[in-house]
C-alpha positions in Angstrom: 22.2 3.0 34.6 25.6 1.8 34.4 24.5 -0.8 31.8 23.2 1.8 29.7 26.8 3.3 29.6 28.3 0.0 29.0 25.8 -0.5 25.9 26.5 2.8 24.4 30.3 2.4 24.7 30.7 -0.4 21.9 28.3 1.4 19.6 30.4 4.6 19.7 33.7 2.5 19.3 31.7 0.7 16.4 30.7 3.9 14.8 34.3 5.3 15.0 35.5 2.2 13.4 33.1 2.3 10.6 33.9 6.0 10.0 37.3 5.1 9.8 36.8 2.4 7.4 34.6 4.7 5.4 37.5 7.1 4.7 39.9 4.4 3.9 37.6 2.4 1.6 36.0 3.6 -1.6 33.7 3.4 -3.5 30.7 2.3 -1.3 27.7 0.1 -1.9 24.3 -0.6 -0.2 22.1 -3.5 0.7 18.4 -3.3 0.4 15.7 -5.8 1.1 12.2 -6.6 2.3 11.3 -8.9 4.9 7.8 -11.0 5.1 6.2 -13.6 7.5 6.5 -17.0 5.8 3.0 -18.0 6.5 0.9 -15.0 5.9 3.4 -13.2 3.3 2.6 -10.1 5.3 5.5 -7.6 5.7 7.3 -7.5 9.1 7.9 -4.4 11.1 11.0 -3.6 13.4 12.9 -6.8 12.3 16.6 -6.4 13.4 19.1 -6.6 10.5 22.8 -6.8 11.4 25.8 -6.7 8.8 28.8 -8.8 9.7 32.1 -9.3 7.8 32.6 -12.9 6.6 36.3 -12.9 7.6 36.2 -12.4 11.3 32.3 -12.2 12.1 32.7 -8.5 13.4 29.7 -6.2 13.3 29.7 -3.4 10.7 26.3 -1.9 10.9 22.6 -2.6 11.4 19.1 -1.4 10.9 15.5 -2.3 11.4 12.9 -2.9 9.0 10.0 0.0 8.3 6.2 -0.8 8.2 6.4 -2.1 4.9 9.1 -4.5 5.8 11.9 -2.9 3.9 15.3 -2.2 5.1 18.4 -0.4 3.8 22.1 -0.4 4.8 24.1 2.3 3.0 27.9 3.2 2.8 28.9 -0.4 2.7 32.8 -0.8 1.9 33.7 -3.4 -0.9 34.1 -6.8 0.6 32.2 -10.1 1.6 29.6 -10.0 4.4 26.8 -11.9 5.9 23.3 -10.8 7.3 21.7 -11.8 10.7 18.1 -11.2 10.5 16.1 -11.6 14.0 12.7 -10.9 15.4 10.9 -12.0 18.5 8.7 -14.9 17.9 10.6 -16.0 14.7 13.7 -18.1 13.9 16.8 -16.3 13.3 18.2 -16.1 9.8 21.7 -16.1 8.6 22.1 -14.8 4.9 25.5 -15.5 3.6 27.2 -14.9 1.4 26.7 -11.1 0.7 29.1 -9.6 -1.9 29.6 -5.9 -2.5 31.9 -5.5 -5.5 32.6 -3.1 -8.3 30.0 -4.8 -10.4 27.5 -5.3 -7.9 27.3 -2.3 -5.5 23.6 -2.7 -5.0 22.7 -5.9 -3.2 19.2 -6.6 -3.2 17.1 -9.2 -1.2 13.4 -8.9 -1.9 12.0 -12.1 -0.6 13.5 -12.8 2.8 11.0 -14.7 4.8 10.9 -15.3 8.7 10.0 -18.8 9.5 8.6 -20.2 12.9 10.7 -23.3 12.8 14.1 -24.3 11.2 13.9 -24.5 7.1 16.6 -23.8 4.5 15.6 -22.1 1.4 18.2 -21.1 -1.3 20.9 -18.9 0.2 19.1 -18.4 3.4 20.3 -20.3 6.3 17.9 -20.6 9.0 19.3 -21.5 12.6 17.1 -23.6 14.7 17.5 -21.8 18.0 14.9 -19.4 19.5 16.3 -17.2 22.2 15.1 -18.0 25.7 14.7 -14.4 26.8 13.5 -11.6 24.6 12.9 -7.9 25.4 10.4 -5.6 24.1 9.2 -2.0 25.0 7.1 -3.0 27.9 7.2 -6.7 28.1 9.9 -9.4 28.5 8.9 -12.8 26.4 10.6 -15.9 28.0 10.3 -19.0 25.8 10.0 -21.9 28.1 9.9 -24.8 25.6 13.8 -25.5 26.4 13.2 -25.1 30.2 14.4 -28.5 31.4 14.1 -27.8 35.0 10.4 -27.7 34.7 10.0 -30.8 32.6 7.1 -32.9 34.2 6.1 -30.1 36.4 3.4 -27.2 36.4 3.4 -23.5 35.5 4.7 -22.9 39.2 7.8 -24.7 38.3 8.1 -22.6 35.3 7.7 -19.4 37.3 10.5 -20.4 39.5 13.0 -19.8 36.8 11.5 -16.5 35.3 13.6 -13.4 35.8 12.2 -10.6 38.3 9.7 -13.4 39.5 9.8 -15.0 42.9 7.6 -18.0 44.0 7.2 -18.7 47.9 6.5 -22.1 49.5 3.0 -22.0 49.1 3.2 -21.2 45.3 2.5 -17.4 45.6 3.9 -15.3 43.0 5.7 -12.0 43.3 7.0 -9.7 40.6 9.9 -7.2 41.6 9.1 -7.8 45.1 5.4 -7.3 45.1 2.9 -10.1 45.3 0.4 -7.7 43.8 0.5 -9.2 40.3 -2.2 -10.3 37.9 -2.1 -13.7 36.2 -3.6 -14.2 32.8 -3.7 -17.3 30.5 -3.6 -16.4 26.8 -4.6 -12.8 27.9 -7.5 -13.7 30.1 -8.1 -14.2 33.7 -9.4 -17.5 35.4 -12.1 -18.3 37.6 -9.6 -20.0 40.0 -6.9 -18.5 42.3 -3.6 -17.7 40.7 -1.9 -20.4 42.8 -4.6 -23.0 41.8 -4.4 -22.2 38.2 -0.6 -22.1 37.9 -0.6 -25.9 39.6 -3.0 -27.0 37.0 -1.3 -26.0 33.9 1.5 -28.4 32.9 4.7 -26.9 31.9 4.6 -29.0 28.5 1.6 -27.0 27.5 3.2 -23.5 27.8 5.0 -21.9 25.0 6.0 -18.4 26.7 5.6 -16.3 29.5 5.3 -12.7 29.2 6.2 -10.1 31.7 4.2 -6.9 31.4 5.7 -4.6 34.1 4.1 -1.2 33.1 1.2 -2.0 30.7 -0.6 0.8 28.6 -4.1 2.0 29.1 -5.6 -0.7 27.0 -5.1 -3.1 29.9 -6.9 -3.4 33.0 -5.0 -1.2 35.5 -5.6 -4.0 38.5 -2.4 -5.0 40.3 0.7 -2.6 41.0 3.4 -4.9 39.9 2.1 -5.7 36.5 0.8 -8.7 34.6 2.1 -12.1 34.0 0.5 -13.7 30.8 0.9 -17.4 30.3 0.9 -18.2 26.4 -0.3 -21.6 25.7 1.0 -23.7 22.6 -1.2 -23.6 19.6 -0.5 -25.1 16.1 -0.5 -23.3 12.6 0.7 -26.2 10.7 -2.0 -27.8 8.3 -3.2 -31.5 9.1 -3.0 -33.4 12.4 -0.6 -33.0 15.0 -0.1 -33.7 18.7 2.2 -34.5 21.7 1.7 -37.0 24.6 3.8 -37.0 27.6 3.8 -38.9 31.2 5.8 -38.2 34.1 6.5 -39.7 37.5 8.2 -38.1 40.6 9.3 -39.4 44.0 6.9 -39.3 46.8 4.0 -40.2 44.8 3.8 -37.5 42.3 2.2 -38.3 38.8 1.1 -36.4 35.6 0.1 -37.0 32.1 -1.1 -34.7 29.3 -2.2 -35.1 25.8 -2.3 -32.2 23.0 -4.1 -32.5 19.6 -4.5 -30.0 16.8 -6.2 -30.2 13.4 -6.1 -27.4 10.8 -7.4 -26.9 7.5 -7.8 -23.7 5.3 -11.4 -23.0 7.0 -10.9 -23.7 10.8 -8.5 -25.1 13.4 -9.3 -27.6 16.2 -7.3 -27.6 19.3 -7.8 -29.6 22.5 -5.7 -30.9 25.4 -6.1 -33.0 28.5 -3.9 -33.2 31.5 -4.3 -35.1 34.8 -2.3 -34.7 38.0 -1.8 -36.7 41.3 0.4 -35.6 44.0 1.4 -36.1 47.6 3.2 -33.8 49.9 4.5 -33.7 53.5 5.8 -30.9 55.5 5.5 -29.0 58.6 5.0 -25.5 60.2 6.7 -24.3 63.3 5.6 -21.1 65.2 7.6 -19.8 68.3 5.7 -16.8 69.6 6.8 -14.5 72.7 4.3 -12.0 74.0 5.8 -9.8 76.7 4.4 -7.5 79.3 6.3 -5.6 82.1 6.5 -8.5 84.6 5.6 -11.6 82.6 6.7 -13.4 79.2 4.2 -15.7 77.7 5.6 -18.2 75.2 3.5 -20.4 72.8 5.3 -23.2 70.9 3.2 -24.4 68.0 4.2 -27.3 65.6 1.8 -28.5 62.6 2.6 -31.5 60.9 0.7 -32.3 57.6 0.3 -34.7 54.8 -1.6 -33.6 51.5 -2.8 -35.4 48.7 -5.0 -35.0 45.6 -5.7 -35.0 42.1 -7.1 -32.7 39.4 -8.1 -33.0 35.5 -8.3 -30.3 33.2 -9.6 -30.2 29.4 -9.1 -27.3 26.9 -11.1 -27.4 23.8 -11.4 -24.8 20.9 -11.9 -24.0 17.4 -10.7 -21.1 15.2 -13.0 -20.4 12.3 -11.3 -18.5 9.3 -14.4 -17.0 7.8 -12.4 -15.2 5.0 -8.8 -13.8 5.0 -10.1 -10.9 7.0 -12.5 -12.3 9.5 -11.9 -15.0 12.2 -13.9 -16.4 15.0 -12.6 -18.3 18.0 -14.3 -20.2 20.8 -12.7 -22.0 23.6 -13.6 -23.9 26.9 -11.4 -24.6 29.9 -13.0 -26.6 32.7 -10.9 -27.8 35.6 -12.1 -30.2 38.4 -10.2 -32.2 41.2 -10.0 -32.9 44.9 -7.5 -32.1 47.6 -7.5 -34.0 51.1 -5.2 -32.7 53.8 -4.5 -34.2 57.1 -3.0 -32.0 60.0 -1.7 -32.4 63.5 -1.4 -29.2 65.4 0.1 -28.9 68.9 0.1 -26.0 71.3 2.5 -25.6 74.1 2.2 -22.6 76.5 4.7 -21.5 78.9 4.5 -18.6 81.4 7.8 -17.1 82.9 8.7 -17.5 85.8 5.8 -20.0 86.2 6.7 -22.4 83.4 4.4 -24.6 81.4 0.7 -24.3 82.3 -1.4 -25.4 79.2 -1.0 -28.0 76.5 -3.4 -29.1 73.7 -3.4 -30.8 70.4 -5.7 -30.7 67.4 -6.3 -33.0 64.6 -7.7 -31.9 61.4 -9.0 -33.8 58.3 -9.7 -31.5 55.4 -11.5 -32.4 52.1 -11.4 -29.8 49.4 -13.2 -30.6 46.0 -13.1 -27.8 43.4 -14.2 -27.1 39.8 -14.4 -24.4 37.4 -15.2 -23.5 34.0 -13.6 -20.8 31.6 -15.2 -19.9 28.4 -14.3 -17.3 25.8 -15.5 -16.2 22.1 -13.3 -13.7 20.1 -14.1 -12.1 16.8 -11.4 -10.3 14.8 -12.1 -8.3 11.8 -9.2 -7.1 9.7 -10.5 -3.6 8.0 -7.0 -3.1 6.2 -3.4 -2.5 7.1 -3.0 -1.8 10.8 -6.7 -1.3 11.0 -8.9 -3.8 12.9 -11.6 -4.7 15.2 -11.9 -7.3 17.7 -14.6 -8.2 20.2 -14.4 -10.4 23.2 -16.9 -12.2 25.4 -15.5 -14.0 28.3 -17.3 -15.9 31.3 -16.0 -18.0 34.1 -17.4 -19.9 37.1 -15.9 -21.7 40.1 -17.0 -23.5 43.1 -14.7 -24.8 46.0 -16.1 -26.7 48.9 -14.0 -27.0 52.0 -14.9 -29.4 54.6 -12.8 -29.9 57.8 -13.2 -32.0 61.0 -11.5 -31.0 64.1 -10.4 -33.1 67.3 -9.3 -30.9 69.9 -7.5 -32.5 73.1 -6.7 -30.7 76.1 -3.9 -32.2 78.4 -3.5 -31.9 82.3 -0.4 -30.1 83.6 0.5 -31.3 87.2 2.6 -29.3 89.9 5.9 -30.7 88.2 4.7 -29.2 84.9 4.3 -32.6 83.4 1.6 -33.3 81.1 -0.9 -36.0 80.9 -4.1 -36.8 78.8 -7.4 -35.3 79.9 -10.0 -37.7 78.5 -13.0 -35.7 79.3 -11.8 -32.8 77.4 -12.4 -34.1 73.7 -14.1 -31.5 71.7 -15.3 -32.1 68.2 -16.1 -29.5 65.6 -16.7 -29.4 62.0 -16.7 -26.4 59.3 -17.8 -26.1 55.8 -16.6 -23.4 53.5 -18.5 -23.2 50.2 -17.2 -20.5 48.0 -18.9 -19.9 44.6 -17.7 -17.1 42.0 -18.9 -15.9 38.8 -17.0 -13.6 36.2 -18.5 -12.1 33.1 -16.7 -9.7 30.7 -17.6 -8.0 27.3 -14.9 -6.0 25.5 -14.5 -4.3 22.1 -11.1 -2.8 20.7 -10.6 -0.7 17.7 -7.5 0.2 16.0 -6.8 2.4 12.9 -3.8 4.1 11.3 -3.7 8.0 11.6 -0.7 8.5 9.0 2.4 6.6 7.7 3.5 6.0 11.3 0.7 6.9 13.7 -2.2 5.0 15.0 -5.6 5.4 17.0 -6.7 3.0 19.5 -10.1 3.0 21.5 -11.9 0.4 23.4 -14.7 -0.2 26.0 -14.9 -3.1 28.6 -17.6 -3.9 31.0 -17.2 -6.7 33.7 -19.3 -8.3 36.5 -17.8 -10.1 39.3 -19.7 -11.9 41.9 -18.6 -14.1 45.0 -20.6 -15.9 47.7 -18.7 -17.3 50.5 -20.6 -19.4 53.0 -18.9 -20.6 56.2 -20.7 -22.9 58.6 -19.1 -23.7 62.1 -20.7 -26.7 63.8 -19.8 -28.0 67.2 -20.8 -31.7 68.2 -23.1 -32.1 71.2 -22.8 -35.2 72.8 -26.0 -35.0 74.5 -28.2 -34.8 71.7 -25.8 -36.6 69.4 -26.0 -34.0 66.8 -23.9 -31.1 65.3 -25.1 -27.7 66.3 -24.5 -24.6 64.4 -22.2 -22.1 66.3 -23.7 -18.7 65.1 -20.8 -16.7 66.7 -18.3 -18.4 64.3 -20.4 -18.8 61.1 -20.3 -16.3 58.4 -21.8 -15.7 55.2 -20.4 -13.0 52.8 -21.5 -11.8 49.6 -19.2 -9.8 47.2 -20.7 -8.0 44.0 -18.6 -5.8 41.6 -19.4 -4.1 38.5 -16.8 -2.1 36.5 -17.2 -0.1 33.2 -14.1 1.0 31.4 -12.9 2.9 28.3 -9.6 3.9 27.1 -8.2 6.1 24.2 -4.7 5.6 22.9 -2.5 7.7 20.3 0.8 6.7 18.9 3.3 8.3 16.4 6.9 9.3 16.1 8.6 12.7 16.1 12.2 13.5 15.7 13.1 9.9 15.9 11.3 9.0 19.1 8.2 6.8 19.0 5.5 7.6 21.6 2.4 6.4 22.9 -0.2 8.3 25.0 -3.1 6.6 26.6 -6.0 7.4 29.0 -8.5 4.9 30.8 -11.3 5.7 32.7 -13.0 3.3 35.0 -16.3 3.6 37.0 -16.4 0.9 40.0 -19.5 -0.2 41.8 -18.8 -2.6 44.6 -21.2 -3.9 47.3 -20.3 -6.2 50.2 -22.7 -7.9 52.5 -22.1 -9.8 55.4 -25.3 -11.5 56.0 -24.3 -13.1 59.3 -24.6 -9.8 60.8 -26.6 -8.0 58.2 -23.6 -5.4 57.6 -23.5 -3.9 54.3 -21.2 -1.7 52.7 -21.3 0.1 49.3 -18.5 1.8 47.4 -18.6 3.7 44.2 -15.6 5.7 42.7 -14.4 6.9 39.2 -10.9 6.8 38.5 -8.6 7.8 35.6 -5.3 5.9 34.4 -3.0 7.7 32.1 0.0 5.8 30.5 2.8 7.2 28.5 5.5 5.1 26.5 8.6 6.4 24.7 11.1 4.6 22.8 14.3 5.9 21.0 16.6 3.7 19.1 20.1 5.3 19.2 21.5 2.8 16.9 20.6 -0.7 15.4 21.9 -2.3 18.7 21.1 0.4 21.3 17.6 1.5 22.3 16.1 3.3 25.3 12.7 3.2 26.8 10.7 5.4 29.2 7.3 4.8 30.6 4.9 5.8 33.2 1.4 4.4 34.3 -1.2 4.8 37.1 -2.5 1.6 38.4 -5.2 0.3 41.0 -5.4 -2.4 43.3 -8.7 -3.2 44.8 -9.3 -4.9 48.1 -9.8 -8.6 47.7 -12.9 -10.4 48.8 -11.1 -12.0 51.9 -9.7 -8.6 52.9 -13.0 -7.0 52.9 -14.9 -9.7 55.0 -15.0 -8.4 58.3 -15.6 -11.8 60.2 -13.1 -13.3 62.3 -11.2 -16.5 61.5 -10.8 -18.8 64.5 -8.9 -21.5 62.7 -6.0 -20.9 64.9 -7.5 -19.9 68.2 -4.2 -17.9 69.2 -3.6 -16.1 65.9 -7.0 -14.7 64.7 -7.5 -13.0 61.4 -10.3 -10.8 59.8 -11.0 -8.4 56.8 -11.9 -4.6 56.9 -14.8 -3.6 54.9 -13.7 0.1 54.9 -10.7 -0.5 53.0 -10.0 1.8 50.2 -8.2 0.6 46.9 -4.5 1.6 46.6 -3.3 3.7 43.8 0.4 2.9 42.4 2.1 5.3 40.3 4.8 3.3 38.1 7.9 4.7 36.4 10.4 2.9 34.3 13.6 3.7 32.5 15.2 1.0 30.5 17.9 0.3 28.0 18.8 -2.5 25.7 22.1 -3.5 23.9 21.5 -6.3 21.3 24.1 -8.3 19.3 23.7 -11.6 17.8 25.6 -13.4 20.6 24.8 -11.4 23.6 21.8 -9.2 24.9 21.9 -6.9 27.8 18.9 -5.1 29.2 18.6 -2.8 32.2 15.7 -1.2 33.8 15.3 1.3 36.7 11.8 1.6 38.4 9.9 3.5 40.7 6.7 2.6 42.2 4.6 4.9 44.8 1.5 3.2 46.2 -0.9 5.5 47.9 -3.3 3.9 50.5 -1.1 0.8 50.4 -3.1 -2.3 51.8 -1.1 -3.8 54.5 -1.7 -6.7 57.1 -1.4 -5.3 60.6 -1.1 -7.4 63.7 -2.3 -6.4 67.3 -2.4 -8.0 70.7 -6.0 -8.7 72.1 -4.7 -10.1 75.3 -1.6 -11.9 76.8 -2.1 -14.8 74.4 -4.2 -13.9 71.5 -3.1 -11.7 68.4 -5.4 -10.3 65.7 -4.3 -9.6 62.1 -6.4 -7.2 59.9 -5.5 -5.4 56.8 -5.2 -1.5 56.9 -4.6 1.5 54.6 -1.0 2.9 55.3 -0.2 6.5 53.9 2.1 5.1 51.2 4.8 2.7 50.3 7.7 3.2 47.8 9.6 0.8 45.9 12.4 1.3 43.6 15.2 -0.3 42.2 17.3 -1.7 39.3 17.1 -4.9 37.0 19.9 -6.2 35.1 19.4 -9.1 32.7 21.9 -10.7 30.5 21.6 -13.8 28.0 24.8 -14.7 26.2 25.7 -17.5 23.7 29.3 -18.5 24.5 29.3 -21.3 22.0 26.8 -22.9 19.7 26.4 -25.8 22.6 26.5 -23.6 25.5 24.5 -20.6 26.5 23.3 -19.0 29.8 21.2 -16.1 31.0 21.2 -14.3 34.5 19.5 -11.6 36.0 20.0 -9.5 39.1 17.4 -7.3 40.9 17.8 -4.8 43.5 15.0 -2.9 45.3 14.5 -0.6 48.2 11.1 -0.4 50.1 10.0 2.7 52.1 7.0 2.3 54.1 5.1 5.4 55.7 2.2 5.2 57.9 0.5 4.6 61.2 -2.6 3.2 62.9 -4.6 3.8 65.8 -5.7 0.8 68.1 -7.5 1.5 71.5 -6.5 5.2 71.3 -2.7 4.5 70.9 -1.0 5.6 67.8 1.6 3.1 66.2 4.3 4.4 63.6 5.1 1.8 61.1 7.8 3.5 59.3 10.3 1.1 57.7 13.1 1.4 55.3 14.9 -1.8 53.8 17.0 -2.8 50.9 16.8 -6.3 49.4 17.8 -8.0 46.1 17.4 -11.3 44.5 19.6 -13.2 41.6 18.7 -16.1 39.1 20.6 -17.7 36.5 19.9 -20.4 34.0 22.8 -22.3 31.9 21.9 -24.6 29.1 24.2 -27.1 27.3 23.6 -29.1 24.1 25.6 -32.0 22.7 25.1 -33.4 18.9 21.2 -32.5 19.0 20.6 -35.7 21.3 21.4 -34.4 24.6 20.3 -31.3 26.4 21.2 -30.4 30.0 20.3 -27.3 32.2 21.0 -26.2 35.6 19.0 -23.1 37.2 19.3 -21.5 40.6 18.1 -18.4 42.6 18.8 -16.5 45.6 16.4 -14.1 47.6 18.1 -11.8 50.1 15.9 -11.0 53.2 13.3 -8.3 53.0 11.2 -6.4 55.3 7.5 -5.0 55.2 5.6 -2.9 57.9 5.8 -5.7 60.4 7.3 -8.9 58.8 10.8 -9.7 58.0 11.4 -12.4 55.3 14.5 -14.6 55.6 16.6 -15.4 52.9 15.7 -18.3 50.5 17.8 -20.3 47.7 17.5 -23.2 45.6 18.9 -25.2 42.8 17.3 -27.2 39.8 18.7 -29.4 37.1 17.2 -31.0 34.0 18.3 -33.3 31.3 16.4 -34.4 28.0 17.8 -37.3 25.7 16.1 -36.7 22.3 15.3 -39.5 20.0 13.7 -40.5 16.6 14.4 -37.1 14.9 13.2 -35.1 17.8 9.8 -36.8 18.1 10.6 -38.9 21.2 12.5 -37.7 24.4 13.4 -38.9 27.8 13.2 -36.3 30.5 14.9 -36.3 33.9 15.0 -33.4 36.3 15.5 -32.7 40.1 13.8 -29.9 42.0 15.5 -28.3 45.0 18.5 -30.9 44.6 20.2 -29.8 47.7 17.0 -29.6 50.0 17.5 -25.8 50.7 14.1 -24.3 50.0 12.3 -23.0 53.0 10.2 -20.1 54.1 11.2 -18.2 57.5 9.8 -15.0 58.6 9.4 -12.9 61.8 6.5 -10.8 62.6 6.7 -8.3 65.6 4.8 -5.5 67.1 3.6 -3.8 70.3 0.6 -2.1 71.7 -0.5 -1.1 75.1 1.6 -3.1 77.8 2.3 -5.8 75.3 4.9 -6.6 72.8 5.0 -9.7 70.6 7.5 -11.5 68.4 6.3 -14.3 66.0 9.0 -16.5 64.6 7.5 -18.8 61.7 9.3 -21.6 60.0 7.6 -23.3 57.0 9.3 -26.3 55.4 7.7 -28.7 52.8 8.8 -31.6 50.5 10.6 -29.7 47.7 13.6 -32.0 46.8 11.9 -34.0 44.1 13.1 -35.9 41.1 11.2 -36.8 38.1 11.5 -39.2 35.2 9.3 -39.0 32.1 8.8 -39.6 28.3 7.0 -37.5 25.7 6.1 -38.2 22.0 5.1 -35.8 19.5 4.0 -36.4 15.8 3.7 -34.2 12.8 6.3 -31.7 14.3 3.8 -30.4 17.1 4.6 -27.2 19.2 5.4 -24.9 16.4 5.2 -21.4 18.1 1.9 -19.4 18.2 0.6 -17.0 15.8 1.1 -13.6 17.2 -2.4 -12.6 16.8 -3.5 -15.6 18.9 -0.6 -15.3 21.6 -2.3 -12.5 23.9 -5.7 -13.9 23.7 -7.2 -10.9 21.6 -5.4 -8.3 24.1 -2.5 -7.1 21.5 0.6 -5.8 23.5 1.7 -2.6 22.3 5.2 -2.5 20.8 6.6 0.9 19.4 7.7 0.4 15.7 
């Protein structure tokens, strides 16, 4: 909130200054103009126009373009000025000089065009820089083309630099402290898990990242934290253009990508291919202490692993421009690859006061081939100004096939507590986990104007999701020399989900306040079938999801936003599967088919202060999640714990975000963000007739910064860093984490060829530490986990582009057919 006060103060002073000058300088003039998109010649709405004095560059006044692209600045004292024109997704324009004289009091600019790249036309001087971070009503857009600390990496590396986003050691993404976030690619989901798809998308193919923290009723309400949309590059220039890159990193890490595009007046062909091979080593260490009144059981586990693998992905598509008002787009995105893991796990069990009494090791060789295919078909019909109909069909399928071979060895412990191999204790086992998934979605969206400022939107969506997870556990029988199925540990689980949804949205403006009101209704039909035990579970429920957004522009540089939405988080297939996972025999896990969905209610209050060289945004947010799904651990006996998800009463998260972007000089700019949040957990669970209170309150915060330097357009350098403070959930306390990255680019051949260098986690500080504690019956337990992986990596790469590849996306394609609402 203090940021909003800071934001208002300069504007009030500015207004007072203008009033004073208005009284001392007469007569007055005015500046009018009209702003178009250069490629389509369509008027642009909501473009910021700021007037500056030529003498000292001080700001005089500003405004926004209306729905017809027109703007007007009045009561301008005689003198010499220049205009700054800026809008998200377009290059900033500097129009100079602008003279207001006795003979020319009305200064008119009727043909201002915003371009997607640097050009110079007449009196309009276009700068070649696009803001790295741009804030809108319900989203923040981060341009990542200049993100040097992700060069040669994947989307996971890009996410590590994004404000409000954290990435753990396994690549799991959290937004504002919540891991329940939805990942989209060009506005569409993928058949793969979020961690897999982030690993497969090269950073070089990403144009921007959109953070949609409080979406409108048009969007699926799935996920409590919001949506992260990855916008891929796609060309608008005519002719053929493309880019090729290859990178190599320490520890046998290699990747290469090719992007090609061909466009005519009738169609646009686009395609890309990328390949990645990687190798990684690390270890997990678990110290577990189980206590009962007279005895302490201590378990020391150490897992050392080495992993390597490779994958390929292909992206093919075509835009067919039937006529100026009709467009058809088809795209296909297949992925395939394989990963291999080798793990050595040691268990050392001690009992106080007896001492060591058991020791064993287990070696695991795992093979993990996978493939997926995503297909989409989009039709867009422009029926008039702000009047359109779009239809989308999306289909995806995936298959992942885990095969693991285990070698278990027990060791003898003598009276002196020393260990020695027990050669008669060798146990061989093998598992196969075959997961198949299928998604099908059809959606129609309609939008039409109501009056000069209002609009009405409606849409319908049906989706089908099917998952088949077949887990087979075999033990080797030396007598029959055969693998025998262990029916007690094998598991076959089917998940079937159908959702029908419809929404209505009305937007308009009243007394200077733009507003949008939406309502979405969804009917969910979900069936789970554990075929191993013939356990079936059916759930059917109907839910309403309202959304409200307000925006008030107090001045050309200060604006406020207020929003609310109700969302849902349906239990995952893994959390619903009741079968027990015996992968770690001392730390078991199972799902819960009786889980209910959780319902978050999200409120946000934000403000923005935007000047040519500095942008400050702040947000206050509150999220209350009813029926919150939380993993709970209990002791089954003196040595074994079981983790299973349960519905708690509620979880409250609230906090504040502060983001600043500042251009100190033409060659030096930086941005940073600070997030503070508090979590309050309310709930209890009953185990073996005993009620346990899980109430927990905790404060946490995290911070990130990026600083960017450029020298003579031939050398660019960036340093990024982040810090995440400890955080607490129902039973788990996460330790702090921090890291620093650096990147450099040498630009040659008029920008077409570059040499890239970057270092990830350059001080080798990235790690994951957490503690789980609890108690039930006569037992209490404390599990201290430390996870370390190879994170200090240095990359060297080259890239070449021809015919000016990587021009920014057309806005109509940037969201994959799902327009993000932005109040005018």
